[in-house]
KOLTORMAR-861925 format. One line per 5 residues: number of its first residue (from 1); their letters; for each residue x, y, z of N, C-alpha, C, O. Coordinates in steps of 0.1 Angstrom, whole numbers, plus 5000, padded with zeros to 4 digits. Example, Ala and Ser with C-alpha at 12.3 -4.5 7.8 and 13.67 -1.06 7.14 Angstrom:
2
1) AS) 5132/4943/5078/5123/4955/5078/5132/4967/5078/5142/4967/5085 | 5128/4978/5071/5137/4989/5071/5129/5000/5079/5134/5011/5080
This chain:
276
1) XXXXX) 4826/5024/4949/4833/5033/4958/4846/5038/4953/4851/5048/4958 | 4851/5032/4942/4864/5036/4937/4862/5045/4924/4872/5048/4917 | 4850/5049/4921/4847/5057/4909/4854/5071/4911/4858/5077/4900 | 4857/5075/4923/4863/5089/4925/4877/5089/4920/4883/5100/4919 | 4884/5078/4918/4898/5079/4913/4899/5083/4899/4909/5086/4894
6) XXXXX) 4887/5082/4892/4887/5086/4877/4883/5101/4876/4875/5106/4884 | 4890/5108/4867/4887/5122/4865/4872/5124/4861/4867/5118/4851 | 4865/5132/4868/4851/5135/4866/4842/5123/4868/4831/5123/4863 | 4848/5113/4875/4840/5101/4877/4837/5092/4864/4829/5084/4864 | 4845/5095/4854/4843/5088/4841/4851/5075/4841/4862/5075/4836
11) XXXXX) 4845/5065/4847/4852/5052/4848/4853/5045/4835/4862/5037/4832 | 4843/5048/4826/4843/5041/4812/4856/5046/4804/4862/5038/4797 | 4859/5059/4805/4871/5064/4799/4883/5058/4805/4893/5055/4798 | 4883/5058/4819/4895/5053/4826/4907/5062/4826/4905/5074/4823 | 4918/5057/4829/4930/5065/4828/4942/5056/4824/4942/5044/4825
16) XXXXX) 4953/5063/4820/4965/5057/4815/4977/5062/4822/4979/5075/4823 | 4986/5054/4828/4998/5058/4834/5010/5052/4826/5010/5040/4824 | 5019/5061/4822/5031/5056/4815/5043/5058/4825/5044/5069/4831 | 5051/5048/4826/5063/5049/4835/5075/5045/4827/5075/5035/4820 | 5086/5052/4829/5099/5048/4823/5109/5043/4834/5108/5047/4845
21) XXXXX) 5118/5034/4830/5128/5029/4838/5142/5031/4833/5144/5032/4821 | 5151/5033/4842/5165/5036/4838/5171/5023/4832/5179/5024/4822 | 5167/5012/4837/5174/4999/4833/5164/4989/4827/5166/4977/4829 | 5153/4994/4822/5143/4984/4817/5133/4991/4807/5134/5003/4805 | 5124/4983/4801/5115/4989/4792/5104/4997/4798/5101/4996/4810
26) XXXXX) 5098/5006/4791/5087/5014/4797/5075/5006/4800/5073/4995/4795 | 5066/5011/4809/5055/5003/4813/5042/5012/4812/5043/5024/4814 | 5032/5006/4807/5019/5013/4805/5008/5006/4814/5007/4994/4813 | 5001/5013/4822/4990/5008/4830/4977/5015/4826/4976/5027/4827 | 4968/5007/4822/4954/5012/4818/4944/5007/4828/4944/4995/4831
31) XXXXX) 4936/5016/4834/4926/5012/4843/4912/5018/4839/4912/5030/4836 | 4902/5009/4837/4889/5015/4833/4878/5005/4838/4881/4993/4841 | 4866/5009/4837/4855/5001/4839/4853/4991/4827/4855/4995/4816 | 4850/4978/4831/4849/4968/4820/4838/4971/4811/4827/4976/4815 | 4841/4969/4798/4831/4971/4788/4821/4960/4787/4810/4961/4782
36) XXXXX) 4825/4948/4793/4815/4937/4794/4807/4938/4806/4812/4944/4816 | 4795/4932/4806/4787/4932/4818/4790/4919/4826/4794/4909/4821 | 4787/4920/4839/4788/4908/4848/4775/4907/4855/4770/4916/4861 | 4770/4895/4855/4757/4892/4862/4759/4882/4873/4764/4871/4869 | 4756/4885/4885/4757/4875/4896/4744/4869/4898/4734/4876/4899
41) XXXXX) 4743/4856/4900/4731/4848/4902/4731/4843/4916/4740/4837/4921 | 4720/4847/4924/4719/4843/4938/4707/4833/4939/4695/4838/4937 | 4709/4821/4941/4698/4811/4942/4692/4811/4956/4700/4813/4966 | 4679/4810/4957/4672/4809/4970/4664/4797/4970/4661/4791/4959 | 4659/4792/4982/4653/4779/4983/4641/4777/4973/4642/4768/4965
46) XXXXX) 4630/4785/4974/4619/4782/4966/4616/4793/4956/4607/4793/4948 | 4625/4803/4956/4623/4814/4946/4632/4813/4934/4642/4806/4935 | 4628/4819/4923/4637/4819/4912/4650/4826/4914/4650/4835/4923 | 4660/4823/4907/4673/4829/4909/4672/4844/4907/4665/4849/4898 | 4680/4852/4916/4680/4866/4915/4693/4870/4907/4704/4866/4911
51) XXXXX) 4691/4877/4896/4703/4881/4888/4706/4896/4890/4697/4904/4888 | 4718/4899/4896/4721/4912/4899/4733/4917/4891/4744/4911/4891 | 4731/4928/4884/4742/4933/4876/4752/4940/4884/4748/4947/4894 | 4765/4939/4882/4775/4946/4888/4786/4949/4878/4785/4944/4867 | 4796/4958/4882/4805/4961/4872/4819/4958/4876/4823/4958/4888
56) XXXXX) 4828/4956/4866/4842/4952/4868/4851/4964/4866/4848/4973/4858 | 4863/4963/4872/4874/4972/4870/4885/4964/4863/4890/4954/4869 | 4889/4969/4852/4899/4962/4844/4913/4969/4845/4914/4981/4845 | 4924/4961/4848/4937/4966/4847/4945/4960/4836/4944/4947/4834 | 4952/4967/4828/4960/4962/4817/4974/4967/4818/4976/4979/4818
61) XXXXX) 4984/4959/4820/4998/4963/4822/5006/4958/4809/5006/4946/4806 | 5012/4968/4802/5020/4964/4790/5035/4968/4793/5038/4979/4797 | 5043/4958/4790/5058/4960/4792/5065/4950/4783/5063/4938/4784 | 5075/4955/4776/5084/4947/4768/5076/4938/4758/5080/4926/4756 | 5065/4943/4753/5057/4935/4743/5048/4925/4749/5040/4919/4742
66) XXXXX) 5048/4924/4763/5039/4915/4770/5028/4923/4776/5030/4934/4781 | 5016/4917/4777/5004/4923/4783/4998/4914/4793/4996/4902/4791 | 4996/4919/4805/4989/4912/4816/4976/4919/4819/4975/4931/4819 | 4966/4911/4821/4952/4917/4824/4947/4912/4837/4948/4900/4840 | 4941/4921/4845/4935/4917/4858/4921/4923/4858/4918/4933/4852
71) XXXXX) 4913/4917/4866/4899/4921/4867/4895/4921/4882/4898/4911/4889 | 4888/4931/4886/4882/4931/4900/4867/4934/4898/4863/4942/4890 | 4859/4928/4907/4845/4931/4906/4839/4931/4920/4845/4925/4929 | 4828/4937/4922/4821/4938/4935/4808/4930/4935/4799/4933/4927 | 4807/4921/4944/4795/4914/4946/4786/4921/4956/4792/4926/4966
76) XXXXX) 4773/4922/4954/4765/4930/4963/4766/4924/4978/4764/4932/4987 | 4768/4911/4980/4768/4906/4993/4782/4903/4999/4782/4899/5010 | 4792/4906/4991/4805/4902/4996/4816/4913/4996/4827/4911/5000 | 4812/4925/4990/4822/4936/4989/4831/4933/4978/4828/4926/4968 | 4843/4939/4979/4853/4938/4968/4859/4924/4968/4865/4919/4978
81) XXXXX) 4859/4917/4956/4864/4904/4955/4874/4904/4943/4871/4910/4933 | 4885/4898/4945/4895/4897/4934/4894/4884/4927/4894/4873/4933 | 4893/4884/4914/4893/4872/4906/4907/4866/4907/4917/4874/4903 | 4909/4854/4911/4923/4849/4913/4931/4850/4900/4927/4847/4889 | 4943/4855/4903/4953/4856/4892/4966/4850/4896/4969/4851/4908
86) XXXXX) 4974/4845/4887/4987/4840/4891/4996/4851/4898/4996/4862/4893 | 5003/4847/4909/5011/4857/4916/5025/4856/4910/5030/4845/4906 | 5032/4867/4909/5046/4867/4904/5053/4879/4910/5047/4887/4917 | 5067/4879/4909/5075/4888/4915/5073/4902/4910/5077/4912/4916 | 5066/4903/4898/5064/4917/4892/5051/4923/4898/5049/4935/4895
91) XXXXX) 5044/4916/4906/5031/4922/4911/5035/4932/4922/5045/4931/4929 | 5026/4942/4924/5027/4952/4934/5015/4952/4943/5005/4945/4940 | 5015/4961/4953/5004/4962/4962/5001/4977/4964/5010/4985/4964 | 4988/4980/4965/4983/4993/4967/4976/4993/4981/4966/4986/4983 | 4981/5002/4990/4976/5003/5003/4968/5016/5005/4974/5027/5003
96) XXXXX) 4955/5015/5007/4947/5026/5008/4946/5032/5022/4952/5026/5031 | 4939/5043/5024/4938/5049/5037/4927/5040/5045/4920/5033/5039 | 4927/5043/5058/4917/5036/5066/4923/5023/5072/4934/5019/5069 | 4914/5017/5080/4919/5004/5087/4919/4993/5077/4910/4990/5070 | 4931/4986/5077/4932/4975/5067/4925/4962/5070/4922/4960/5082
101) XXXXX) 4923/4954/5060/4918/4941/5062/4931/4932/5064/4938/4931/5054 | 4933/4926/5075/4945/4919/5078/4945/4904/5074/4954/4897/5078 | 4935/4900/5067/4934/4886/5063/4946/4882/5055/4952/4871/5058 | 4949/4889/5045/4961/4886/5036/4974/4888/5044/4983/4880/5042 | 4974/4898/5053/4986/4900/5061/4989/4888/5070/5001/4885/5073
106) XXXXX) 4979/4882/5074/4981/4870/5083/4989/4859/5076/4997/4853/5082 | 4985/4857/5063/4993/4846/5056/5007/4851/5053/5016/4842/5053 | 5009/4864/5051/5023/4869/5049/5031/4867/5061/5043/4862/5061 | 5026/4870/5073/5033/4869/5086/5036/4854/5089/5047/4851/5093 | 5026/4846/5086/5028/4831/5088/5040/4826/5080/5048/4819/5085
111) XXXXX) 5041/4830/5068/5052/4826/5059/5065/4831/5064/5076/4824/5065 | 5065/4844/5068/5078/4850/5074/5082/4843/5086/5094/4841/5088 | 5073/4840/5095/5077/4833/5107/5082/4819/5104/5092/4815/5110 | 5076/4812/5095/5081/4799/5091/5095/4800/5086/5103/4791/5088 | 5099/4811/5079/5112/4813/5073/5122/4819/5083/5133/4820/5080
116) XXXXX) 5117/4824/5094/5125/4830/5104/5129/4844/5100/5139/4849/5105 | 5120/4851/5092/5123/4864/5087/5113/4875/5092/5112/4886/5086 | 5107/4872/5103/5097/4882/5108/5103/4893/5117/5095/4902/5121 | 5116/4893/5119/5122/4903/5128/5121/4917/5121/5120/4927/5129 | 5121/4918/5108/5120/4931/5102/5106/4938/5105/5105/4950/5107
121) XXXXX) 5096/4930/5105/5082/4935/5108/5082/4939/5122/5077/4950/5125 | 5087/4931/5131/5087/4935/5145/5095/4948/5147/5092/4956/5156 | 5106/4949/5140/5115/4961/5141/5107/4974/5138/5107/4984/5145 | 5099/4974/5127/5091/4986/5123/5080/4989/5134/5079/5000/5138 | 5073/4978/5139/5063/4981/5148/5069/4986/5161/5062/4995/5168
126) XXXXX) 5080/4982/5165/5087/4987/5177/5091/5002/5176/5092/5009/5185 | 5094/5006/5163/5098/5020/5161/5086/5029/5163/5087/5041/5166 | 5074/5023/5161/5061/5031/5163/5057/5030/5178/5053/5041/5183 | 5058/5019/5184/5054/5017/5198/5064/5008/5204/5064/4995/5202 | 5074/5013/5212/5085/5005/5218/5080/4995/5228/5088/4987/5233
131) XXXXX) 5067/4996/5233/5062/4987/5242/5060/4973/5236/5059/4963/5243 | 5058/4972/5223/5055/4960/5216/5068/4951/5216/5078/4955/5210 | 5067/4939/5221/5078/4930/5222/5078/4919/5211/5089/4913/5208 | 5067/4916/5206/5066/4906/5196/5052/4904/5190/5043/4910/5194 | 5052/4896/5179/5039/4894/5172/5037/4879/5171/5046/4871/5168
136) XXXXX) 5025/4875/5174/5021/4860/5174/5009/4858/5166/5000/4867/5165 | 5007/4846/5161/4995/4841/5154/4988/4831/5164/4994/4820/5166 | 4976/4834/5168/4969/4826/5178/4955/4823/5173/4949/4831/5165 | 4949/4813/5178/4935/4809/5175/4928/4807/5188/4925/4795/5192 | 4924/4818/5196/4918/4816/5209/4905/4808/5209/4902/4801/5218
141) XXXXX) 4897/4809/5198/4885/4802/5198/4886/4788/5192/4877/4780/5192 | 4898/4785/5186/4900/4772/5180/4896/4771/5166/4898/4761/5160 | 4889/4782/5160/4884/4781/5147/4890/4791/5137/4890/4789/5125 | 4895/4802/5142/4900/4813/5134/4912/4819/5140/4912/4824/5151 | 4923/4820/5132/4935/4825/5136/4935/4841/5135/4929/4846/5126
146) XXXXX) 4942/4847/5144/4943/4862/5144/4957/4866/5148/4965/4858/5153 | 4960/4878/5146/4974/4884/5149/4973/4890/5163/4964/4899/5165 | 4982/4887/5172/4983/4893/5185/4996/4899/5187/5006/4895/5181 | 4997/4908/5197/5010/4915/5200/5013/4913/5215/5004/4913/5223 | 5025/4911/5218/5030/4910/5231/5035/4924/5236/5044/4929/5231
151) XXXXX) 5028/4930/5245/5030/4943/5250/5036/4943/5264/5031/4936/5273 | 5047/4950/5265/5054/4951/5278/5044/4956/5289/5038/4966/5287 | 5044/4949/5300/5035/4953/5312/5021/4947/5311/5014/4949/5321 | 5017/4942/5300/5004/4936/5298/5004/4921/5302/5013/4914/5296 | 4995/4916/5310/4995/4902/5314/4991/4892/5302/4995/4881/5302
156) XXXXX) 4984/4897/5293/4979/4889/5282/4983/4895/5268/4985/4907/5267 | 4984/4887/5258/4986/4892/5244/4974/4899/5240/4963/4895/5243 | 4976/4910/5232/4964/4918/5228/4963/4917/5213/4972/4915/5206 | 4950/4917/5208/4948/4917/5194/4954/4929/5187/4954/4940/5193 | 4960/4927/5175/4966/4938/5168/4956/4949/5165/4960/4961/5165
161) XXXXX) 4943/4946/5164/4933/4957/5161/4932/4967/5173/4927/4977/5171 | 4937/4963/5185/4936/4972/5196/4948/4982/5196/4948/4991/5205 | 4957/4981/5187/4969/4989/5187/4968/5002/5179/4978/5010/5178 | 4956/5005/5173/4954/5017/5166/4957/5016/5151/4963/5006/5146 | 4951/5025/5143/4952/5024/5128/4966/5025/5123/4969/5019/5114
166) XXXXX) 4974/5034/5129/4988/5036/5124/4996/5023/5125/5003/5020/5115 | 4995/5016/5136/5003/5004/5138/4997/4993/5128/5005/4986/5122 | 4984/4992/5127/4978/4982/5118/4982/4985/5103/4986/4975/5096 | 4982/4998/5099/4986/5001/5085/5000/4997/5082/5004/4992/5072 | 5009/5001/5092/5023/4999/5090/5026/4984/5090/5034/4979/5083
171) XXXXX) 5019/4976/5099/5021/4962/5099/5017/4956/5085/5023/4947/5080 | 5006/4961/5080/5001/4956/5067/5011/4957/5056/5013/4947/5049 | 5017/4969/5054/5027/4970/5044/5041/4964/5048/5049/4961/5039 | 5043/4963/5061/5056/4958/5065/5058/4943/5062/5068/4939/5058 | 5047/4935/5063/5048/4921/5060/5050/4919/5045/5057/4909/5041
176) XXXXX) 5045/4927/5037/5047/4926/5022/5061/4930/5019/5068/4923/5011 | 5066/4941/5024/5079/4946/5022/5090/4935/5026/5099/4932/5019 | 5088/4930/5039/5097/4921/5044/5097/4908/5036/5108/4901/5036 | 5086/4905/5030/5086/4892/5022/5094/4894/5009/5099/4884/5004 | 5096/4906/5004/5104/4908/4993/5100/4903/4980/5108/4901/4971
181) XXXXX) 5087/4900/4978/5082/4893/4966/5074/4903/4957/5066/4898/4949 | 5074/4916/4960/5067/4925/4952/5077/4935/4945/5087/4938/4951 | 5073/4940/4934/5082/4949/4927/5080/4963/4932/5089/4971/4931 | 5068/4967/4937/5066/4980/4942/5054/4980/4952/5046/4971/4953 | 5054/4990/4960/5043/4993/4970/5038/5007/4968/5046/5016/4966
186) XXXXX) 5025/5009/4967/5019/5022/4967/5011/5024/4979/5002/5017/4982 | 5015/5034/4987/5009/5037/5000/5002/5051/5000/5009/5061/4998 | 4989/5051/5002/4982/5064/5001/4982/5071/5015/4979/5064/5025 | 4986/5083/5015/4986/5091/5027/4993/5084/5038/4987/5080/5048 | 5006/5082/5036/5014/5073/5045/5014/5078/5059/5015/5070/5068
191) XXXXX) 5012/5091/5062/5013/5096/5076/5000/5093/5084/5000/5096/5096 | 4989/5088/5077/4977/5086/5084/4978/5077/5097/4984/5066/5096 | 4973/5082/5108/4974/5073/5120/4987/5073/5127/4988/5067/5138 | 4997/5081/5122/5010/5081/5128/5013/5094/5135/5010/5105/5130 | 5019/5093/5147/5023/5105/5154/5035/5111/5147/5043/5104/5142
196) XXXXX) 5036/5124/5147/5047/5131/5140/5061/5126/5145/5071/5126/5137 | 5062/5122/5158/5075/5118/5163/5080/5104/5157/5092/5101/5159 | 5071/5096/5151/5076/5083/5146/5077/5084/5131/5081/5073/5125 | 5075/5095/5124/5075/5096/5110/5090/5093/5105/5091/5085/5095 | 5100/5099/5111/5113/5097/5107/5118/5082/5109/5124/5076/5099
201) XXXXX) 5115/5076/5120/5119/5062/5122/5112/5053/5111/5118/5043/5107 | 5099/5056/5108/5092/5048/5098/5099/5049/5084/5101/5040/5077 | 5102/5062/5081/5109/5064/5068/5122/5057/5067/5127/5052/5057 | 5129/5058/5079/5142/5051/5079/5141/5036/5077/5149/5031/5069 | 5131/5030/5083/5129/5016/5081/5125/5013/5066/5130/5004/5060
206) XXXXX) 5116/5021/5060/5112/5020/5046/5124/5021/5037/5125/5013/5028 | 5133/5030/5039/5145/5032/5031/5154/5020/5032/5159/5015/5022 | 5156/5015/5044/5165/5003/5046/5159/4991/5039/5166/4984/5032 | 5147/4988/5042/5141/4975/5038/5138/4975/5023/5140/4965/5016 | 5134/4986/5017/5131/4987/5003/5144/4985/4995/5144/4979/4985
211) XXXXX) 5155/4991/5000/5168/4989/4994/5173/4975/4995/5179/4970/4985 | 5171/4969/5006/5175/4955/5008/5168/4945/4998/5174/4936/4993 | 5155/4947/4997/5147/4938/4988/5145/4944/4974/5138/4937/4966 | 5151/4955/4971/5150/4961/4958/5135/4963/4954/5131/4959/4943 | 5128/4970/4962/5114/4973/4960/5112/4988/4960/5117/4995/4968
216) XXXXX) 5104/4993/4950/5102/5007/4949/5089/5010/4956/5079/5003/4955 | 5090/5022/4963/5078/5026/4971/5073/5039/4965/5081/5049/4963 | 5060/5040/4963/5053/5052/4959/5044/5056/4971/5035/5048/4975 | 5046/5068/4977/5038/5072/4989/5033/5086/4986/5040/5095/4982 | 5020/5088/4989/5014/5101/4988/5012/5107/5002/5011/5100/5012
221) XXXXX) 5013/5120/5002/5011/5127/5015/5006/5141/5012/5010/5147/5002 | 4999/5147/5022/4996/5162/5022/5004/5169/5032/5002/5181/5034 | 5013/5162/5039/5020/5168/5050/5034/5172/5047/5042/5164/5042 | 5037/5185/5049/5050/5190/5047/5060/5183/5056/5072/5180/5053 | 5056/5181/5069/5064/5175/5079/5068/5161/5074/5079/5156/5077
226) XXXXX) 5059/5154/5068/5062/5140/5064/5072/5140/5053/5081/5132/5053 | 5072/5150/5044/5082/5151/5033/5096/5154/5039/5106/5148/5035 | 5096/5163/5049/5109/5167/5055/5115/5156/5063/5127/5154/5063 | 5107/5148/5071/5112/5137/5078/5117/5126/5069/5127/5119/5072 | 5111/5124/5058/5116/5114/5048/5129/5119/5043/5138/5110/5041
231) XXXXX) 5131/5132/5040/5144/5137/5036/5155/5134/5046/5166/5130/5043 | 5152/5137/5059/5161/5135/5069/5165/5120/5071/5177/5117/5073 | 5155/5112/5069/5158/5097/5071/5167/5092/5059/5177/5085/5062 | 5165/5096/5047/5173/5092/5036/5187/5099/5037/5197/5092/5033 | 5187/5111/5042/5200/5118/5044/5209/5111/5054/5221/5109/5052
236) XXXXX) 5203/5106/5065/5210/5099/5075/5216/5086/5070/5227/5082/5075 | 5210/5080/5060/5215/5068/5054/5224/5070/5042/5229/5061/5036 | 5226/5083/5039/5233/5087/5027/5227/5080/5015/5235/5076/5006 | 5214/5080/5014/5207/5074/5003/5201/5085/4994/5193/5093/4998 | 5205/5085/4981/5201/5095/4972/5188/5091/4964/5185/5097/4954
241) XXXXX) 5182/5080/4968/5171/5075/4960/5157/5082/4962/5148/5079/4955 | 5157/5092/4972/5144/5099/4974/5141/5109/4963/5149/5117/4959 | 5128/5108/4958/5123/5119/4949/5110/5123/4954/5101/5115/4958 | 5108/5136/4955/5095/5142/4959/5089/5148/4946/5095/5157/4940 | 5077/5144/4943/5070/5149/4931/5057/5157/4936/5048/5151/4942
246) XXXXX) 5058/5170/4932/5046/5178/4936/5037/5179/4923/5042/5182/4912 | 5024/5177/4925/5015/5178/4914/5007/5191/4916/5001/5194/4926 | 5007/5199/4905/5000/5212/4904/4989/5211/4893/4992/5207/4882 | 4977/5214/4897/4966/5213/4888/4965/5227/4881/4962/5237/4887 | 4967/5227/4868/4966/5239/4860/4953/5238/4851/4945/5230/4854
251) XXXXX) 4951/5247/4842/4938/5249/4836/4934/5236/4828/4923/5232/4830 | 4943/5230/4820/4939/5219/4812/4948/5207/4815/4947/5197/4808 | 4956/5207/4825/4965/5196/4827/4971/5196/4842/4969/5206/4849 | 4977/5185/4845/4984/5184/4858/4999/5184/4856/5004/5176/4848 | 5006/5193/4862/5020/5194/4860/5028/5188/4872/5024/5191/4884
256) XXXXX) 5038/5180/4869/5046/5174/4880/5059/5181/4881/5066/5182/4871 | 5063/5185/4893/5076/5190/4896/5084/5181/4905/5079/5177/4915 | 5096/5177/4900/5104/5167/4908/5115/5173/4915/5123/5182/4910 | 5116/5170/4928/5127/5175/4937/5135/5163/4942/5130/5153/4946 | 5148/5164/4941/5157/5154/4947/5159/5158/4962/5155/5168/4966
261) XXXXX) 5167/5150/4969/5169/5152/4983/5176/5165/4986/5173/5172/4995 | 5186/5169/4977/5193/5182/4979/5183/5194/4978/5184/5203/4986 | 5174/5193/4969/5164/5204/4967/5155/5205/4979/5151/5216/4983 | 5151/5193/4984/5142/5193/4995/5149/5199/5008/5143/5207/5015 | 5161/5196/5009/5169/5201/5021/5171/5216/5019/5170/5224/5029
266) XXXXX) 5173/5221/5007/5175/5235/5004/5162/5243/5007/5162/5254/5013 | 5151/5237/5003/5138/5243/5006/5135/5245/5020/5130/5255/5025 | 5139/5234/5028/5137/5235/5043/5145/5246/5049/5141/5254/5058 | 5158/5247/5044/5167/5257/5050/5162/5272/5047/5163/5281/5055 | 5156/5273/5035/5151/5286/5031/5136/5289/5036/5131/5300/5033
271) XXXXX) 5130/5279/5043/5117/5281/5047/5106/5280/5037/5095/5286/5038 | 5109/5274/5025/5100/5272/5014/5093/5259/5015/5099/5248/5016 | 5080/5259/5014/5072/5247/5015/5072/5240/5001/5069/5246/4991 | 5075/5227/5001/5075/5219/4988/5061/5219/4983/5059/5219/4971 | 5051/5220/4992/5037/5219/4987/5033/5231/4979/5022/5231/4972
276) X) 5041/5242/4979/5038/5253/4972/5029/5263/4979/5025/5274/4973
């Protein structure tokens, strides 16, 4: 299902991203389909084992002469599975569109609560829905824990899944940001599931918490309003860290145009859309 991220669907060729840093060495990220094959064996009671071919996605990160490699593969019966890799402060997270799987977020929230640092997550959720008074981890059936929210006026705590996609997505990246153990977060179509009235409060929270934990955020959007609310949020905090990168597809290449906060503000005053 992730073949579409490659140009022309050519996963074997893959793609390469080069990034430069003001105070560190450049970074190269290569992503492609694995050249090696992977065969999953499924044993059944009286039948011979079933061998099912599937394919891997390889990530290779090069920086300062060191190379880290990661592999992801898909099992026919289990969906996307990550081969366990050591966790480190240099790791990042990529948040896709759609309703998130909150299994990992549950462990993040549990750790934040144990450390007494879950207030930042609650703060973001309340900026989206002020009725939410708190977040709890409960196991109503006694066998599986889930995340519940305490909502003003409701007699019982409600499952987080009942609060809508926007709240769930924001909660998912909020627990990672508040944990402060990632170097970057990549959020696809950040405005998905959010009402336009909460975009500025969300950006305000992102600016504050990312600066506090020194985490860089990459967020994509198709919304001009989302860009302008981000600019207003950073301006209110007197934060010059915002950069808006517009990608234009030309005949044989993609061209990136970078706008700082001042240029975004000037474009809004003149009625010019950053999207072109």
